[in-house]
C-alpha positions as a Markdown table, in Angstrom:
| # | Residue | x | y | z |
|---|---|---|---|---|
| 1 | Ile | -17.6 | 73.8 | -22.4 |
| 2 | Thr | -17.4 | 77.2 | -24.3 |
| 3 | Ala | -16.6 | 79.0 | -21.0 |
| 4 | Trp | -13.7 | 76.6 | -20.5 |
| 5 | Leu | -12.4 | 76.7 | -24.0 |
| 6 | Asn | -12.9 | 80.4 | -24.6 |
| 7 | Pro | -13.7 | 82.3 | -21.4 |
| 8 | Glu | -13.2 | 85.6 | -23.1 |
| 9 | Ala | -16.3 | 85.1 | -25.2 |
| 10 | Asp | -18.5 | 85.5 | -22.1 |
| 11 | Ala | -16.2 | 87.4 | -19.8 |
| 12 | Gln | -19.1 | 88.9 | -17.7 |
| 13 | Asp | -20.9 | 85.7 | -16.9 |
| 14 | Lys | -19.6 | 82.2 | -17.5 |
| 15 | Gly | -16.0 | 83.0 | -18.1 |
| 16 | Tyr | -15.7 | 85.5 | -15.3 |
| 17 | Gln | -14.3 | 83.3 | -12.6 |
| 18 | Val | -11.7 | 81.6 | -14.9 |
| 19 | Leu | -10.5 | 85.0 | -16.2 |
| 20 | Gln | -10.2 | 86.5 | -12.7 |
| 21 | Ser | -8.3 | 83.4 | -11.7 |
| 22 | Gln | -5.9 | 83.9 | -14.6 |
| 23 | Tyr | -5.5 | 87.6 | -13.7 |
| 24 | Ala | -4.6 | 86.6 | -10.1 |
| 25 | Ile | -2.0 | 84.1 | -11.3 |
| 26 | Gly | -0.5 | 86.5 | -13.8 |
| 27 | Ser | -0.4 | 89.5 | -11.4 |
| 28 | Gly | 1.7 | 87.5 | -8.9 |
| 29 | Gly | 4.7 | 87.6 | -11.1 |
| 30 | Leu | 7.9 | 85.8 | -10.0 |
| 31 | Phe | 7.9 | 86.7 | -6.3 |
| 32 | Gly | 4.3 | 87.6 | -5.6 |
| 33 | Leu | 2.6 | 90.7 | -4.1 |
| 34 | Gly | 3.3 | 89.6 | -0.6 |
| 35 | Phe | 1.5 | 87.4 | 1.9 |
| 36 | Gly | -2.0 | 88.8 | 2.5 |
| 37 | Met | -1.5 | 91.5 | -0.2 |
| 38 | Gly | -3.5 | 89.9 | -3.0 |
| 39 | Arg | -6.1 | 92.1 | -4.8 |
| 40 | Gln | -8.2 | 89.5 | -6.6 |
| 41 | Lys | -9.7 | 88.1 | -3.4 |
| 42 | His | -11.4 | 91.4 | -2.7 |
| 43 | Leu | -14.7 | 91.0 | -4.6 |
| 44 | Tyr | -13.1 | 90.1 | -7.9 |
| 45 | Leu | -12.6 | 86.3 | -7.7 |
| 46 | Pro | -15.6 | 84.4 | -6.5 |
| 47 | Glu | -15.0 | 81.4 | -4.2 |
| 48 | Glu | -11.4 | 82.5 | -3.6 |
| 49 | His | -11.4 | 80.8 | -0.2 |
| 50 | Asn | -12.4 | 77.4 | -1.6 |
| 51 | Asp | -12.1 | 76.3 | -5.2 |
| 52 | Tyr | -9.7 | 79.0 | -6.4 |
| 53 | Ile | -7.4 | 79.3 | -3.4 |
| 54 | Phe | -4.4 | 78.3 | -5.5 |
| 55 | Ala | -4.9 | 81.4 | -7.7 |
| 56 | Ile | -4.7 | 83.6 | -4.6 |
| 57 | Val | -1.6 | 81.7 | -3.4 |
| 58 | Cys | 0.0 | 82.3 | -6.8 |
| 59 | Glu | -0.9 | 86.0 | -6.6 |
| 60 | Glu | 0.5 | 86.5 | -3.1 |
| 61 | Leu | 3.5 | 84.2 | -3.3 |
| 62 | Gly | 4.3 | 84.3 | -7.0 |
| 63 | Leu | 5.7 | 81.7 | -9.2 |
| 64 | Ile | 8.4 | 80.8 | -6.6 |
| 65 | Gly | 5.7 | 80.1 | -3.9 |
| 66 | Ala | 3.5 | 78.2 | -6.4 |
| 67 | Val | 6.3 | 76.0 | -7.5 |
| 68 | Gly | 7.2 | 75.4 | -3.8 |
| 69 | Ile | 3.7 | 74.3 | -3.0 |
| 70 | Ile | 3.6 | 72.0 | -6.1 |
| 71 | Ile | 6.9 | 70.5 | -5.0 |
| 72 | Leu | 5.6 | 69.9 | -1.5 |
| 73 | Phe | 2.5 | 68.2 | -2.8 |
| 74 | Ala | 4.7 | 66.1 | -5.2 |
| 75 | Leu | 6.9 | 65.0 | -2.3 |
| 76 | Leu | 3.8 | 64.1 | -0.2 |
| 77 | Ile | 2.4 | 62.0 | -3.0 |
| 78 | Ile | 5.7 | 60.3 | -3.7 |
| 79 | Arg | 6.1 | 59.5 | 0.0 |
| 80 | Gly | 2.6 | 58.1 | 0.1 |
| 81 | Tyr | 3.3 | 55.7 | -2.7 |
| 82 | Trp | 6.6 | 54.8 | -1.0 |
| 83 | Ile | 4.7 | 54.0 | 2.2 |
| 84 | Ala | 2.3 | 51.9 | 0.1 |
| 85 | Met | 5.2 | 49.9 | -1.4 |
| 86 | His | 6.7 | 49.2 | 2.0 |
| 87 | Ala | 3.5 | 48.5 | 3.9 |
| 88 | Ala | 3.2 | 45.5 | 6.2 |
| 89 | Asp | 0.4 | 43.7 | 4.4 |
| 90 | Arg | -1.8 | 43.9 | 1.3 |
| 91 | Phe | -4.7 | 45.7 | 2.9 |
| 92 | Ser | -2.3 | 48.4 | 4.2 |
| 93 | Thr | -0.8 | 48.7 | 0.7 |
| 94 | Met | -4.2 | 49.1 | -1.0 |
| 95 | Leu | -5.4 | 51.6 | 1.7 |
| 96 | Ala | -2.2 | 53.7 | 1.3 |
| 97 | Val | -2.5 | 53.7 | -2.5 |
| 98 | Gly | -6.2 | 54.7 | -2.3 |
| 99 | Ile | -5.5 | 57.6 | 0.1 |
| 100 | Thr | -2.5 | 58.8 | -1.9 |
| 101 | Thr | -4.3 | 58.6 | -5.2 |
| 102 | Leu | -7.3 | 60.5 | -3.7 |
| 103 | Leu | -4.9 | 63.3 | -2.6 |
| 104 | Ala | -3.1 | 63.3 | -6.0 |
| 105 | Val | -6.4 | 63.5 | -8.0 |
| 106 | Gln | -7.6 | 66.4 | -5.8 |
| 107 | Val | -4.4 | 68.3 | -6.3 |
| 108 | Val | -4.3 | 67.8 | -10.0 |
| 109 | Leu | -7.9 | 68.6 | -10.5 |
| 110 | Asn | -7.8 | 71.8 | -8.5 |
| 111 | Met | -4.6 | 73.1 | -10.0 |
| 112 | Gly | -5.9 | 72.2 | -13.5 |
| 113 | Val | -9.1 | 74.1 | -12.9 |
| 114 | Val | -7.4 | 77.2 | -11.5 |
| 115 | Ser | -5.0 | 77.4 | -14.4 |
| 116 | Asn | -7.9 | 76.6 | -16.9 |
| 117 | Leu | -6.3 | 73.4 | -18.2 |
| 118 | Leu | -9.5 | 71.5 | -17.0 |
| 119 | Pro | -13.1 | 72.6 | -16.9 |
| 120 | Ser | -14.4 | 73.7 | -13.5 |
| 121 | Thr | -15.1 | 70.8 | -11.2 |
| 122 | Gly | -15.6 | 72.2 | -7.7 |
| 123 | Val | -12.8 | 70.2 | -6.1 |
| 124 | Gly | -10.9 | 72.1 | -3.4 |
| 125 | Leu | -7.1 | 72.1 | -2.8 |
| 126 | Pro | -6.2 | 69.7 | 0.0 |
| 127 | Phe | -5.0 | 71.3 | 3.2 |
| 128 | Phe | -5.7 | 74.8 | 1.8 |
| 129 | Ser | -9.3 | 75.2 | 0.8 |
| 130 | Tyr | -11.9 | 76.4 | 3.3 |
| 131 | Gly | -13.9 | 73.7 | 5.0 |
| 132 | Gly | -13.5 | 72.0 | 8.4 |
| 133 | Thr | -14.8 | 68.6 | 7.3 |
| 134 | Ser | -12.4 | 68.3 | 4.4 |
| 135 | Leu | -9.5 | 69.2 | 6.6 |
| 136 | Leu | -10.6 | 66.8 | 9.3 |
| 137 | Ile | -10.9 | 64.0 | 6.8 |
| 138 | Leu | -7.5 | 64.8 | 5.2 |
| 139 | Leu | -5.8 | 64.9 | 8.6 |
| 140 | Gly | -7.4 | 61.6 | 9.5 |
| 141 | Glu | -6.1 | 60.1 | 6.3 |
| 142 | Met | -2.6 | 61.4 | 7.0 |
| 143 | Gly | -2.8 | 59.7 | 10.4 |
| 144 | Ile | -3.7 | 56.4 | 8.8 |
| 145 | Met | -0.7 | 56.9 | 6.4 |
| 146 | Leu | 1.6 | 57.4 | 9.4 |
| 147 | Ser | 0.2 | 54.3 | 11.1 |
| 148 | Ile | 0.8 | 52.3 | 7.9 |
| 149 | Ser | 4.3 | 53.7 | 7.8 |
| 150 | Arg | 5.0 | 52.8 | 11.4 |
| 151 | Ala | 3.7 | 49.2 | 10.9 |
| 152 | Gly | 5.9 | 48.9 | 7.8 |
| 153 | Asn | 8.9 | 50.1 | 9.7 |
| 154 | Gly | 8.2 | 47.6 | 12.5 |
| 155 | Arg | 8.1 | 44.8 | 9.9 |
| 156 | Arg | 11.4 | 45.8 | 8.5 |
| 157 | Glu | 12.9 | 46.0 | 12.0 |
| 158 | Ala | 11.6 | 42.5 | 12.8 |
| 159 | Arg | 13.0 | 41.2 | 9.6 |
| 160 | Arg | 16.4 | 42.7 | 10.3 |
| 161 | Gln | 16.4 | 41.2 | 13.8 |
| 162 | Arg | 15.4 | 37.8 | 12.5 |
| 163 | Glu | 18.1 | 37.9 | 9.8 |
| 164 | Gln | 20.7 | 38.9 | 12.5 |
| 165 | Glu | 19.5 | 36.0 | 14.7 |
| 166 | Glu | 19.8 | 33.6 | 11.7 |
| 167 | Met | 23.3 | 34.9 | 11.0 |
| 168 | Glu | 24.3 | 34.3 | 14.7 |
| 169 | Asn | 22.9 | 30.8 | 14.6 |
| 170 | Arg | 24.9 | 30.0 | 11.4 |
| 171 | Leu | 28.1 | 31.3 | 13.0 |
| 172 | Arg | 27.4 | 29.2 | 16.2 |
| 173 | Gln | 26.8 | 26.1 | 14.0 |
| 174 | Lys | 30.0 | 26.7 | 12.2 |
| 175 | Ser | 32.0 | 27.1 | 15.4 |
| 176 | Thr | 30.5 | 23.8 | 16.9 |
| 177 | Tyr | 31.3 | 22.0 | 13.6 |
| 178 | Arg | 34.9 | 23.2 | 13.7 |
| 179 | Arg | 35.3 | 22.1 | 17.4 |
| 180 | Arg | 34.0 | 18.6 | 16.5 |
| 181 | Arg | 36.4 | 18.2 | 13.6 |
| 182 | Val | 39.5 | 19.1 | 15.6 |
């Protein structure tokens, strides 16, 4: 807890990783050092390829790149909840909410740890952190989300077609009623 609240107190041991992460974020500036030109990943920041990848992204792409990545994650999360709201059935809704919430929690935890807003948790940044299994599972989850979205779109299309058929039936009934009256 002390390493999280005051990493400068033990800068050579427990606070080292957090301080190096903050140095990486700060040295990126507004536009960054350039893609692949980060310095903190060269023996300064431990676990730069896994837990602290966002710090390296901030250093290399700067504030503009970091905000861009945050916006992309926000759009992905918003779209996930939109898919959940328009899913074909309750199971698909709950599955989409679960997958989207899992992704959102991972993003918030990782970015919170890298910026020292939260204590270190060891959660990687989705789609960025090193690890084939994590990436494979995330891509599988995104495939499930696409399937749920497609099924929801099919349901909407079927509803539109049913409404159109009902409208045509009503028009036919009105025209036959008018012919009988005349």
